[in-house]
HTML snippet that shows the backbone in 3Dmol.js (N, CA, C, O; Angstrom):
<script src="https://3Dmol.org/build/3Dmol-min.js"></script>
<div id="view" style="width:600px;height:400px;position:relative"></div>
<script>
const pdb = `
ATOM      1  N   MET A   1     -25.775  33.762 -12.959  1.00  0.00           N
ATOM      2  CA  MET A   1     -24.445  33.020 -13.164  1.00  0.00           C
ATOM      3  C   MET A   1     -23.233  33.152 -12.277  1.00  0.00           C
ATOM      4  O   MET A   1     -22.371  32.273 -12.295  1.00  0.00           O
ATOM      5  N   ASN A   2     -23.116  34.365 -11.391  1.00  0.00           N
ATOM      6  CA  ASN A   2     -22.138  34.315 -10.776  1.00  0.00           C
ATOM      7  C   ASN A   2     -22.172  33.275  -9.537  1.00  0.00           C
ATOM      8  O   ASN A   2     -21.180  32.647  -9.165  1.00  0.00           O
ATOM      9  N   PHE A   3     -23.522  33.178  -8.923  1.00  0.00           N
ATOM     10  CA  PHE A   3     -23.884  32.258  -7.975  1.00  0.00           C
ATOM     11  C   PHE A   3     -23.564  30.659  -8.334  1.00  0.00           C
ATOM     12  O   PHE A   3     -23.125  29.870  -7.497  1.00  0.00           O
ATOM     13  N   ARG A   4     -23.799  30.385  -9.442  1.00  0.00           N
ATOM     14  CA  ARG A   4     -23.432  29.223  -9.894  1.00  0.00           C
ATOM     15  C   ARG A   4     -22.188  28.911 -10.047  1.00  0.00           C
ATOM     16  O   ARG A   4     -21.840  27.730 -10.037  1.00  0.00           O
ATOM     17  N   ARG A   5     -21.379  29.846 -10.202  1.00  0.00           N
ATOM     18  CA  ARG A   5     -19.683  29.528 -10.361  1.00  0.00           C
ATOM     19  C   ARG A   5     -19.251  29.351  -9.030  1.00  0.00           C
ATOM     20  O   ARG A   5     -18.320  28.575  -8.817  1.00  0.00           O
ATOM     21  N   ILE A   6     -19.861  30.037  -7.986  1.00  0.00           N
ATOM     22  CA  ILE A   6     -19.501  30.115  -6.743  1.00  0.00           C
ATOM     23  C   ILE A   6     -19.910  28.760  -5.870  1.00  0.00           C
ATOM     24  O   ILE A   6     -19.182  28.268  -5.008  1.00  0.00           O
ATOM     25  N   VAL A   7     -21.166  28.271  -6.243  1.00  0.00           N
ATOM     26  CA  VAL A   7     -21.539  27.147  -5.821  1.00  0.00           C
ATOM     27  C   VAL A   7     -20.703  25.671  -6.508  1.00  0.00           C
ATOM     28  O   VAL A   7     -20.541  24.649  -5.841  1.00  0.00           O
ATOM     29  N   ALA A   8     -20.244  25.827  -7.933  1.00  0.00           N
ATOM     30  CA  ALA A   8     -19.582  24.763  -8.177  1.00  0.00           C
ATOM     31  C   ALA A   8     -18.360  24.888  -7.707  1.00  0.00           C
ATOM     32  O   ALA A   8     -17.942  23.833  -7.231  1.00  0.00           O
ATOM     33  N   ALA A   9     -17.428  26.011  -7.645  1.00  0.00           N
ATOM     34  CA  ALA A   9     -16.172  26.209  -6.948  1.00  0.00           C
ATOM     35  C   ALA A   9     -16.239  25.450  -5.739  1.00  0.00           C
ATOM     36  O   ALA A   9     -15.543  24.440  -5.624  1.00  0.00           O
ATOM     37  N   ALA A  10     -16.981  25.818  -4.853  1.00  0.00           N
ATOM     38  CA  ALA A  10     -17.319  25.006  -3.573  1.00  0.00           C
ATOM     39  C   ALA A  10     -17.358  23.556  -3.236  1.00  0.00           C
ATOM     40  O   ALA A  10     -16.762  22.915  -2.370  1.00  0.00           O
ATOM     41  N   CYS A  11     -18.471  23.105  -4.418  1.00  0.00           N
ATOM     42  CA  CYS A  11     -18.530  21.848  -4.489  1.00  0.00           C
ATOM     43  C   CYS A  11     -17.041  20.940  -5.292  1.00  0.00           C
ATOM     44  O   CYS A  11     -16.855  19.734  -5.128  1.00  0.00           O
ATOM     45  N   GLY A  12     -16.361  21.610  -5.923  1.00  0.00           N
ATOM     46  CA  GLY A  12     -15.209  21.092  -6.302  1.00  0.00           C
ATOM     47  C   GLY A  12     -14.137  21.065  -5.141  1.00  0.00           C
ATOM     48  O   GLY A  12     -13.442  20.076  -4.908  1.00  0.00           O
ATOM     49  N   THR A  13     -14.079  22.137  -4.505  1.00  0.00           N
ATOM     50  CA  THR A  13     -13.229  22.161  -3.103  1.00  0.00           C
ATOM     51  C   THR A  13     -13.352  21.197  -2.226  1.00  0.00           C
ATOM     52  O   THR A  13     -12.464  20.554  -1.665  1.00  0.00           O
ATOM     53  N   ALA A  14     -15.058  21.084  -2.085  1.00  0.00           N
ATOM     54  CA  ALA A  14     -15.260  19.819  -0.952  1.00  0.00           C
ATOM     55  C   ALA A  14     -14.848  18.623  -1.404  1.00  0.00           C
ATOM     56  O   ALA A  14     -14.344  17.852  -0.587  1.00  0.00           O
ATOM     57  N   ILE A  15     -14.979  18.222  -2.804  1.00  0.00           N
ATOM     58  CA  ILE A  15     -14.820  16.918  -3.302  1.00  0.00           C
ATOM     59  C   ILE A  15     -13.306  16.751  -3.479  1.00  0.00           C
ATOM     60  O   ILE A  15     -12.859  15.631  -3.231  1.00  0.00           O
ATOM     61  N   LEU A  16     -12.373  17.799  -3.912  1.00  0.00           N
ATOM     62  CA  LEU A  16     -10.973  17.626  -3.801  1.00  0.00           C
ATOM     63  C   LEU A  16     -10.521  17.628  -2.107  1.00  0.00           C
ATOM     64  O   LEU A  16      -9.482  16.987  -1.946  1.00  0.00           O
ATOM     65  N   GLY A  17     -10.908  18.030  -1.222  1.00  0.00           N
ATOM     66  CA  GLY A  17     -10.624  17.967   0.023  1.00  0.00           C
ATOM     67  C   GLY A  17     -11.054  16.545   0.833  1.00  0.00           C
ATOM     68  O   GLY A  17     -10.369  16.031   1.718  1.00  0.00           O
ATOM     69  N   LEU A  18     -12.059  16.140   0.441  1.00  0.00           N
ATOM     70  CA  LEU A  18     -12.624  14.665   0.750  1.00  0.00           C
ATOM     71  C   LEU A  18     -11.579  13.664   0.201  1.00  0.00           C
ATOM     72  O   LEU A  18     -11.158  12.701   0.841  1.00  0.00           O
ATOM     73  N   GLY A  19     -11.151  14.050  -1.249  1.00  0.00           N
ATOM     74  CA  GLY A  19     -10.196  12.885  -1.950  1.00  0.00           C
ATOM     75  C   GLY A  19      -8.823  13.114  -1.050  1.00  0.00           C
ATOM     76  O   GLY A  19      -8.186  12.083  -0.835  1.00  0.00           O
ATOM     77  N   LEU A  20      -8.409  14.073  -0.621  1.00  0.00           N
ATOM     78  CA  LEU A  20      -7.102  14.317   0.357  1.00  0.00           C
ATOM     79  C   LEU A  20      -7.161  13.833   1.329  1.00  0.00           C
ATOM     80  O   LEU A  20      -6.109  13.398   1.797  1.00  0.00           O
ATOM     81  N   LEU A  21      -8.267  13.698   2.002  1.00  0.00           N
ATOM     82  CA  LEU A  21      -8.379  13.394   3.084  1.00  0.00           C
ATOM     83  C   LEU A  21      -8.245  11.592   3.009  1.00  0.00           C
ATOM     84  O   LEU A  21      -7.484  10.932   3.716  1.00  0.00           O
ATOM     85  N   ALA A  22      -9.074  11.107   2.098  1.00  0.00           N
ATOM     86  CA  ALA A  22      -9.182   9.749   2.115  1.00  0.00           C
ATOM     87  C   ALA A  22      -7.921   9.019   1.530  1.00  0.00           C
ATOM     88  O   ALA A  22      -7.665   7.828   1.712  1.00  0.00           O
ATOM     89  N   ASP A  23      -7.024  10.084   0.657  1.00  0.00           N
ATOM     90  CA  ASP A  23      -5.878   9.583   0.289  1.00  0.00           C
ATOM     91  C   ASP A  23      -4.820   9.666   1.561  1.00  0.00           C
ATOM     92  O   ASP A  23      -3.868   8.895   1.681  1.00  0.00           O
ATOM     93  N   GLY A  24      -5.098  10.579   2.362  1.00  0.00           N
ATOM     94  CA  GLY A  24      -4.176  10.649   3.776  1.00  0.00           C
ATOM     95  C   GLY A  24      -4.396   9.419   4.420  1.00  0.00           C
ATOM     96  O   GLY A  24      -3.402   8.711   4.585  1.00  0.00           O
ATOM     97  N   ALA A  25      -5.497   9.009   4.823  1.00  0.00           N
ATOM     98  CA  ALA A  25      -6.043   7.640   5.505  1.00  0.00           C
ATOM     99  C   ALA A  25      -5.344   6.411   4.934  1.00  0.00           C
ATOM    100  O   ALA A  25      -4.683   5.701   5.692  1.00  0.00           O
ATOM    101  N   SER A  26      -5.451   6.125   3.653  1.00  0.00           N
ATOM    102  CA  SER A  26      -5.097   5.178   3.094  1.00  0.00           C
ATOM    103  C   SER A  26      -3.349   5.101   3.247  1.00  0.00           C
ATOM    104  O   SER A  26      -2.721   4.102   3.596  1.00  0.00           O
ATOM    105  N   ALA A  27      -2.805   6.363   2.905  1.00  0.00           N
ATOM    106  CA  ALA A  27      -1.339   6.344   3.140  1.00  0.00           C
ATOM    107  C   ALA A  27      -0.825   5.865   4.538  1.00  0.00           C
ATOM    108  O   ALA A  27       0.204   5.190   4.572  1.00  0.00           O
ATOM    109  N   ALA A  28      -1.480   6.175   5.677  1.00  0.00           N
ATOM    110  CA  ALA A  28      -1.231   5.939   6.934  1.00  0.00           C
ATOM    111  C   ALA A  28      -1.296   4.520   7.102  1.00  0.00           C
ATOM    112  O   ALA A  28      -0.432   3.864   7.684  1.00  0.00           O
ATOM    113  N   ASP A  29      -2.563   3.954   6.468  1.00  0.00           N
ATOM    114  CA  ASP A  29      -2.762   2.499   6.659  1.00  0.00           C
ATOM    115  C   ASP A  29      -1.384   1.588   5.669  1.00  0.00           C
ATOM    116  O   ASP A  29      -0.682   0.651   6.047  1.00  0.00           O
ATOM    117  N   ALA A  30      -1.390   2.189   4.556  1.00  0.00           N
ATOM    118  CA  ALA A  30      -0.314   1.378   3.707  1.00  0.00           C
ATOM    119  C   ALA A  30       1.054   1.455   4.433  1.00  0.00           C
ATOM    120  O   ALA A  30       1.814   0.501   4.261  1.00  0.00           O
ATOM    121  N   SER A  31       1.422   2.388   5.156  1.00  0.00           N
ATOM    122  CA  SER A  31       2.707   2.585   5.823  1.00  0.00           C
ATOM    123  C   SER A  31       2.522   1.574   6.933  1.00  0.00           C
ATOM    124  O   SER A  31       3.591   1.293   7.475  1.00  0.00           O
ATOM    125  N   SER A  32       1.626   1.045   7.347  1.00  0.00           N
ATOM    126  CA  SER A  32       1.498   0.277   8.659  1.00  0.00           C
ATOM    127  C   SER A  32       1.568  -1.391   8.373  1.00  0.00           C
ATOM    128  O   SER A  32       1.869  -2.306   9.139  1.00  0.00           O
ATOM    129  N   ARG A  33       1.248  -1.401   7.248  1.00  0.00           N
ATOM    130  CA  ARG A  33       1.034  -2.943   6.868  1.00  0.00           C
ATOM    131  C   ARG A  33       2.492  -3.393   5.834  1.00  0.00           C
ATOM    132  O   ARG A  33       3.027  -2.534   5.133  1.00  0.00           O
ATOM    133  N   PRO A  34       2.895  -4.534   5.868  1.00  0.00           N
ATOM    134  CA  PRO A  34       3.785  -4.966   5.224  1.00  0.00           C
ATOM    135  C   PRO A  34       3.663  -4.847   3.850  1.00  0.00           C
ATOM    136  O   PRO A  34       2.462  -4.733   3.606  1.00  0.00           O
ATOM    137  N   LEU A  35       4.333  -4.817   2.809  1.00  0.00           N
ATOM    138  CA  LEU A  35       4.196  -4.996   1.384  1.00  0.00           C
ATOM    139  C   LEU A  35       4.393  -6.248   1.124  1.00  0.00           C
ATOM    140  O   LEU A  35       5.131  -7.028   1.727  1.00  0.00           O
ATOM    141  N   SER A  36       3.472  -6.516  -0.129  1.00  0.00           N
ATOM    142  CA  SER A  36       3.397  -7.761  -0.625  1.00  0.00           C
ATOM    143  C   SER A  36       4.422  -8.236  -1.227  1.00  0.00           C
ATOM    144  O   SER A  36       5.245  -7.401  -1.604  1.00  0.00           O
ATOM    145  N   ALA A  37       4.653  -9.435  -1.459  1.00  0.00           N
ATOM    146  CA  ALA A  37       5.894 -10.128  -2.295  1.00  0.00           C
ATOM    147  C   ALA A  37       5.951  -9.747  -3.583  1.00  0.00           C
ATOM    148  O   ALA A  37       7.036  -9.469  -4.094  1.00  0.00           O
ATOM    149  N   LYS A  38       4.835  -9.689  -4.243  1.00  0.00           N
ATOM    150  CA  LYS A  38       4.869  -8.750  -5.739  1.00  0.00           C
ATOM    151  C   LYS A  38       5.178  -7.521  -5.769  1.00  0.00           C
ATOM    152  O   LYS A  38       5.889  -7.197  -6.720  1.00  0.00           O
ATOM    153  N   ARG A  39       4.773  -6.414  -4.775  1.00  0.00           N
ATOM    154  CA  ARG A  39       5.399  -5.329  -4.842  1.00  0.00           C
ATOM    155  C   ARG A  39       6.394  -5.170  -4.388  1.00  0.00           C
ATOM    156  O   ARG A  39       7.069  -4.240  -4.830  1.00  0.00           O
ATOM    157  N   GLN A  40       6.905  -5.975  -3.343  1.00  0.00           N
ATOM    158  CA  GLN A  40       8.481  -5.805  -3.323  1.00  0.00           C
ATOM    159  C   GLN A  40       9.492  -6.457  -4.517  1.00  0.00           C
ATOM    160  O   GLN A  40      10.668  -6.096  -4.483  1.00  0.00           O
ATOM    161  N   LEU A  41       9.104  -7.329  -5.482  1.00  0.00           N
ATOM    162  CA  LEU A  41       9.636  -7.718  -6.363  1.00  0.00           C
ATOM    163  C   LEU A  41       9.705  -6.477  -7.350  1.00  0.00           C
ATOM    164  O   LEU A  41      10.751  -6.122  -7.893  1.00  0.00           O
ATOM    165  N   VAL A  42       8.591  -5.913  -7.507  1.00  0.00           N
ATOM    166  CA  VAL A  42       8.259  -4.722  -8.572  1.00  0.00           C
ATOM    167  C   VAL A  42       9.335  -3.707  -8.195  1.00  0.00           C
ATOM    168  O   VAL A  42      10.237  -3.413  -8.979  1.00  0.00           O
ATOM    169  N   MET A  43       9.225  -3.200  -7.025  1.00  0.00           N
ATOM    170  CA  MET A  43       9.992  -2.296  -6.465  1.00  0.00           C
ATOM    171  C   MET A  43      11.693  -2.658  -6.485  1.00  0.00           C
ATOM    172  O   MET A  43      12.506  -1.751  -6.663  1.00  0.00           O
ATOM    173  N   CYS A  44      12.020  -3.746  -6.329  1.00  0.00           N
ATOM    174  CA  CYS A  44      13.557  -4.525  -6.444  1.00  0.00           C
ATOM    175  C   CYS A  44      13.991  -4.013  -7.962  1.00  0.00           C
ATOM    176  O   CYS A  44      14.943  -3.299  -8.279  1.00  0.00           O
ATOM    177  N   MET A  45      12.908  -4.655  -8.838  1.00  0.00           N
ATOM    178  CA  MET A  45      13.246  -4.651 -10.248  1.00  0.00           C
ATOM    179  C   MET A  45      13.404  -3.081 -10.608  1.00  0.00           C
ATOM    180  O   MET A  45      14.404  -2.639 -11.173  1.00  0.00           O
ATOM    181  N   THR A  46      12.398  -2.361 -10.249  1.00  0.00           N
ATOM    182  CA  THR A  46      12.259  -1.151 -10.523  1.00  0.00           C
ATOM    183  C   THR A  46      13.998  -0.311 -10.424  1.00  0.00           C
ATOM    184  O   THR A  46      14.609   0.207 -11.359  1.00  0.00           O
ATOM    185  N   ARG A  47      14.408  -0.423  -9.054  1.00  0.00           N
ATOM    186  CA  ARG A  47      15.315   0.208  -8.458  1.00  0.00           C
ATOM    187  C   ARG A  47      16.746  -0.359  -9.103  1.00  0.00           C
ATOM    188  O   ARG A  47      17.742   0.365  -9.131  1.00  0.00           O
ATOM    189  N   ARG A  48      16.751  -1.641  -9.586  1.00  0.00           N
ATOM    190  CA  ARG A  48      17.831  -2.051 -10.231  1.00  0.00           C
ATOM    191  C   ARG A  48      18.111  -1.897 -11.539  1.00  0.00           C
ATOM    192  O   ARG A  48      19.273  -1.864 -11.943  1.00  0.00           O
ATOM    193  N   MET A  49      16.920  -1.771 -12.439  1.00  0.00           N
ATOM    194  CA  MET A  49      17.143  -1.485 -13.845  1.00  0.00           C
ATOM    195  C   MET A  49      17.333   0.069 -13.891  1.00  0.00           C
ATOM    196  O   MET A  49      17.993   0.596 -14.786  1.00  0.00           O
ATOM    197  N   TYR A  50      16.741   0.765 -12.913  1.00  0.00           N
ATOM    198  CA  TYR A  50      17.085   2.395 -13.110  1.00  0.00           C
ATOM    199  C   TYR A  50      18.261   2.526 -12.498  1.00  0.00           C
ATOM    200  O   TYR A  50      18.725   3.593 -12.900  1.00  0.00           O
ATOM    201  N   ASP A  51      19.141   1.931 -11.600  1.00  0.00           N
ATOM    202  CA  ASP A  51      20.589   1.748 -11.177  1.00  0.00           C
ATOM    203  C   ASP A  51      21.534   1.689 -12.502  1.00  0.00           C
ATOM    204  O   ASP A  51      22.479   2.443 -12.732  1.00  0.00           O
ATOM    205  N   SER A  52      21.077   0.649 -13.301  1.00  0.00           N
ATOM    206  CA  SER A  52      22.245   0.229 -14.196  1.00  0.00           C
ATOM    207  C   SER A  52      21.014  -0.197 -15.583  1.00  0.00           C
ATOM    208  O   SER A  52      20.105  -1.017 -15.707  1.00  0.00           O
ATOM    209  N   ARG A  53      21.553   0.753 -16.339  1.00  0.00           N
ATOM    210  CA  ARG A  53      20.761   0.981 -17.713  1.00  0.00           C
ATOM    211  C   ARG A  53      20.879  -0.339 -18.562  1.00  0.00           C
ATOM    212  O   ARG A  53      20.120  -0.596 -19.496  1.00  0.00           O
ATOM    213  N   THR A  54      21.960  -1.190 -18.122  1.00  0.00           N
ATOM    214  CA  THR A  54      22.220  -2.343 -19.259  1.00  0.00           C
ATOM    215  C   THR A  54      21.850  -3.687 -18.498  1.00  0.00           C
ATOM    216  O   THR A  54      22.265  -4.791 -18.850  1.00  0.00           O
ATOM    217  N   LEU A  55      21.032  -3.461 -17.430  1.00  0.00           N
ATOM    218  CA  LEU A  55      20.901  -4.718 -16.856  1.00  0.00           C
ATOM    219  C   LEU A  55      19.443  -4.914 -17.588  1.00  0.00           C
ATOM    220  O   LEU A  55      18.760  -3.905 -17.764  1.00  0.00           O
ATOM    221  N   SER A  56      18.917  -6.297 -18.052  1.00  0.00           N
ATOM    222  CA  SER A  56      17.953  -6.616 -18.654  1.00  0.00           C
ATOM    223  C   SER A  56      16.362  -6.899 -17.815  1.00  0.00           C
ATOM    224  O   SER A  56      16.486  -7.091 -16.606  1.00  0.00           O
ATOM    225  N   TYR A  57      15.417  -6.923 -18.175  1.00  0.00           N
ATOM    226  CA  TYR A  57      14.094  -7.134 -17.421  1.00  0.00           C
ATOM    227  C   TYR A  57      14.449  -8.488 -16.914  1.00  0.00           C
ATOM    228  O   TYR A  57      14.158  -8.691 -15.735  1.00  0.00           O
ATOM    229  N   ASN A  58      14.994  -9.412 -17.543  1.00  0.00           N
ATOM    230  CA  ASN A  58      14.868 -10.950 -17.206  1.00  0.00           C
ATOM    231  C   ASN A  58      16.079 -11.219 -15.977  1.00  0.00           C
ATOM    232  O   ASN A  58      15.980 -12.029 -15.055  1.00  0.00           O
ATOM    233  N   ASP A  59      17.290 -10.257 -16.264  1.00  0.00           N
ATOM    234  CA  ASP A  59      18.242 -10.436 -15.133  1.00  0.00           C
ATOM    235  C   ASP A  59      17.800  -9.878 -13.945  1.00  0.00           C
ATOM    236  O   ASP A  59      18.041 -10.362 -12.838  1.00  0.00           O
ATOM    237  N   ALA A  60      16.898  -8.462 -14.231  1.00  0.00           N
ATOM    238  CA  ALA A  60      16.617  -7.859 -12.695  1.00  0.00           C
ATOM    239  C   ALA A  60      15.433  -8.714 -11.997  1.00  0.00           C
ATOM    240  O   ALA A  60      15.164  -8.542 -10.808  1.00  0.00           O
ATOM    241  N   THR A  61      14.775  -9.602 -12.767  1.00  0.00           N
ATOM    242  CA  THR A  61      13.718 -10.229 -12.197  1.00  0.00           C
ATOM    243  C   THR A  61      14.365 -11.679 -11.603  1.00  0.00           C
ATOM    244  O   THR A  61      13.712 -12.257 -10.734  1.00  0.00           O
ATOM    245  N   LYS A  62      15.438 -12.176 -11.989  1.00  0.00           N
ATOM    246  CA  LYS A  62      16.222 -13.363 -11.851  1.00  0.00           C
ATOM    247  C   LYS A  62      17.053 -12.874 -10.414  1.00  0.00           C
ATOM    248  O   LYS A  62      17.000 -13.654  -9.463  1.00  0.00           O
ATOM    249  N   LEU A  63      17.716 -11.758 -10.279  1.00  0.00           N
ATOM    250  CA  LEU A  63      18.443 -11.220  -9.266  1.00  0.00           C
ATOM    251  C   LEU A  63      17.350 -10.757  -8.024  1.00  0.00           C
ATOM    252  O   LEU A  63      17.698 -10.952  -6.859  1.00  0.00           O
ATOM    253  N   CYS A  64      16.128 -10.189  -8.292  1.00  0.00           N
ATOM    254  CA  CYS A  64      15.683  -9.855  -7.067  1.00  0.00           C
ATOM    255  C   CYS A  64      14.592 -10.966  -6.721  1.00  0.00           C
ATOM    256  O   CYS A  64      13.833 -10.810  -5.764  1.00  0.00           O
ATOM    257  N   LYS A  65      14.548 -12.022  -7.485  1.00  0.00           N
ATOM    258  CA  LYS A  65      13.997 -13.233  -6.933  1.00  0.00           C
ATOM    259  C   LYS A  65      14.752 -13.896  -6.054  1.00  0.00           C
ATOM    260  O   LYS A  65      14.235 -14.214  -4.983  1.00  0.00           O
ATOM    261  N   GLU A  66      16.239 -14.268  -6.352  1.00  0.00           N
ATOM    262  CA  GLU A  66      17.153 -14.553  -5.352  1.00  0.00           C
ATOM    263  C   GLU A  66      17.116 -13.668  -4.197  1.00  0.00           C
ATOM    264  O   GLU A  66      17.218 -14.220  -3.101  1.00  0.00           O
ATOM    265  N   GLN A  67      17.017 -12.685  -4.221  1.00  0.00           N
ATOM    266  CA  GLN A  67      17.409 -11.460  -3.131  1.00  0.00           C
ATOM    267  C   GLN A  67      16.103 -11.882  -2.063  1.00  0.00           C
ATOM    268  O   GLN A  67      16.296 -12.094  -0.866  1.00  0.00           O
ATOM    269  N   LEU A  68      14.919 -11.954  -2.635  1.00  0.00           N
ATOM    270  CA  LEU A  68      13.778 -11.791  -1.912  1.00  0.00           C
ATOM    271  C   LEU A  68      13.803 -13.380  -1.194  1.00  0.00           C
ATOM    272  O   LEU A  68      13.433 -13.454  -0.023  1.00  0.00           O
ATOM    273  N   ALA A  69      14.147 -14.369  -1.755  1.00  0.00           N
ATOM    274  CA  ALA A  69      14.122 -15.551  -1.406  1.00  0.00           C
ATOM    275  C   ALA A  69      15.145 -15.733  -0.229  1.00  0.00           C
ATOM    276  O   ALA A  69      14.804 -16.460   0.704  1.00  0.00           O
ATOM    277  N   ALA A  70      16.635 -14.997  -0.201  1.00  0.00           N
ATOM    278  CA  ALA A  70      17.371 -15.018   0.536  1.00  0.00           C
ATOM    279  C   ALA A  70      16.777 -14.340   1.763  1.00  0.00           C
ATOM    280  O   ALA A  70      17.032 -14.891   2.834  1.00  0.00           O
ATOM    281  N   GLN A  71      16.286 -13.618   1.782  1.00  0.00           N
ATOM    282  CA  GLN A  71      15.420 -12.384   2.883  1.00  0.00           C
ATOM    283  C   GLN A  71      14.376 -13.045   3.519  1.00  0.00           C
ATOM    284  O   GLN A  71      13.990 -12.672   4.627  1.00  0.00           O
ATOM    285  N   ARG A  72      13.750 -14.230   2.783  1.00  0.00           N
ATOM    286  CA  ARG A  72      12.594 -15.130   3.324  1.00  0.00           C
ATOM    287  C   ARG A  72      13.355 -16.031   4.423  1.00  0.00           C
ATOM    288  O   ARG A  72      13.038 -16.040   5.613  1.00  0.00           O
ATOM    289  N   VAL A  73      14.458 -16.829   3.830  1.00  0.00           N
ATOM    290  CA  VAL A  73      15.032 -17.587   4.583  1.00  0.00           C
ATOM    291  C   VAL A  73      15.578 -17.358   5.775  1.00  0.00           C
ATOM    292  O   VAL A  73      15.527 -18.165   6.704  1.00  0.00           O
ATOM    293  N   THR A  74      16.133 -16.243   5.821  1.00  0.00           N
ATOM    294  CA  THR A  74      16.826 -15.210   6.926  1.00  0.00           C
ATOM    295  C   THR A  74      15.628 -14.925   7.980  1.00  0.00           C
ATOM    296  O   THR A  74      15.841 -15.025   9.188  1.00  0.00           O
ATOM    297  N   LEU A  75      14.330 -14.556   7.453  1.00  0.00           N
ATOM    298  CA  LEU A  75      13.450 -14.197   8.326  1.00  0.00           C
ATOM    299  C   LEU A  75      13.143 -15.508   8.970  1.00  0.00           C
ATOM    300  O   LEU A  75      13.263 -15.659  10.186  1.00  0.00           O
ATOM    301  N   ALA A  76      12.685 -16.607   8.041  1.00  0.00           N
ATOM    302  CA  ALA A  76      12.320 -17.873   8.619  1.00  0.00           C
ATOM    303  C   ALA A  76      13.073 -18.339   9.691  1.00  0.00           C
ATOM    304  O   ALA A  76      12.470 -18.682  10.708  1.00  0.00           O
ATOM    305  N   GLN A  77      14.550 -18.428   9.631  1.00  0.00           N
ATOM    306  CA  GLN A  77      15.363 -18.939  10.680  1.00  0.00           C
ATOM    307  C   GLN A  77      15.460 -17.961  11.469  1.00  0.00           C
ATOM    308  O   GLN A  77      16.120 -18.338  12.437  1.00  0.00           O
ATOM    309  N   SER A  78      15.120 -16.774  11.588  1.00  0.00           N
ATOM    310  CA  SER A  78      15.259 -16.096  12.939  1.00  0.00           C
ATOM    311  C   SER A  78      13.940 -16.055  13.943  1.00  0.00           C
ATOM    312  O   SER A  78      13.935 -15.912  15.166  1.00  0.00           O
ATOM    313  N   VAL A  79      12.800 -16.229  13.017  1.00  0.00           N
ATOM    314  CA  VAL A  79      11.636 -16.720  13.756  1.00  0.00           C
ATOM    315  C   VAL A  79      11.587 -18.086  14.402  1.00  0.00           C
ATOM    316  O   VAL A  79      11.034 -18.316  15.477  1.00  0.00           O
ATOM    317  N   LEU A  80      12.231 -18.992  13.631  1.00  0.00           N
ATOM    318  CA  LEU A  80      12.375 -20.449  14.421  1.00  0.00           C
ATOM    319  C   LEU A  80      13.475 -20.332  15.614  1.00  0.00           C
ATOM    320  O   LEU A  80      13.431 -20.985  16.656  1.00  0.00           O
ATOM    321  N   ALA A  81      14.353 -19.492  15.308  1.00  0.00           N
ATOM    322  CA  ALA A  81      15.637 -19.605  16.472  1.00  0.00           C
ATOM    323  C   ALA A  81      14.761 -19.175  17.708  1.00  0.00           C
ATOM    324  O   ALA A  81      15.141 -19.653  18.777  1.00  0.00           O
ATOM    325  N   ARG A  82      13.865 -18.511  17.741  1.00  0.00           N
ATOM    326  CA  ARG A  82      13.495 -17.551  19.152  1.00  0.00           C
ATOM    327  C   ARG A  82      12.906 -18.770  19.777  1.00  0.00           C
ATOM    328  O   ARG A  82      12.195 -19.460  19.047  1.00  0.00           O
ATOM    329  N   PRO A  83      13.082 -19.136  20.980  1.00  0.00           N
ATOM    330  CA  PRO A  83      12.048 -19.817  21.905  1.00  0.00           C
ATOM    331  C   PRO A  83      10.601 -19.383  21.970  1.00  0.00           C
ATOM    332  O   PRO A  83      10.240 -18.206  21.977  1.00  0.00           O
ATOM    333  N   MET A  84       9.814 -20.420  22.016  1.00  0.00           N
ATOM    334  CA  MET A  84       8.258 -20.244  22.298  1.00  0.00           C
ATOM    335  C   MET A  84       8.213 -19.734  23.452  1.00  0.00           C
ATOM    336  O   MET A  84       8.970 -20.076  24.361  1.00  0.00           O
ATOM    337  N   ALA A  85       7.127 -18.663  23.573  1.00  0.00           N
ATOM    338  CA  ALA A  85       6.728 -18.145  24.857  1.00  0.00           C
ATOM    339  C   ALA A  85       5.516 -19.310  25.919  1.00  0.00           C
ATOM    340  O   ALA A  85       4.685 -19.910  25.237  1.00  0.00           O
ATOM    341  N   PRO A  86       5.490 -19.474  26.928  1.00  0.00           N
ATOM    342  CA  PRO A  86       4.972 -20.356  27.715  1.00  0.00           C
ATOM    343  C   PRO A  86       3.606 -19.851  27.610  1.00  0.00           C
ATOM    344  O   PRO A  86       2.695 -20.404  28.225  1.00  0.00           O
TER     345      PRO A  86
END
`;
const viewer = $3Dmol.createViewer("view");
viewer.addModel(pdb, "pdb");
viewer.setStyle({}, {cartoon: {color: "spectrum"}});
viewer.zoomTo();
viewer.render();
</script>
């Protein structure tokens, strides 16, 4: 019986360790790639609604969509303003 507990604990530790390694690898990948537009919207809305408890969901959606659209326009203009490399 004691041997079974040791084996079970070892297997559990190994599985947990593999899970943590996989989470670390995916966290590194996630930090290197840009966030999707939907994720940016969700993060913006969450931040705004947390900061102002009186702000409604619809108001937060409208404000964040406007903010993200303005960022996209600015980014597009900065990309278009750069000269093309030969």
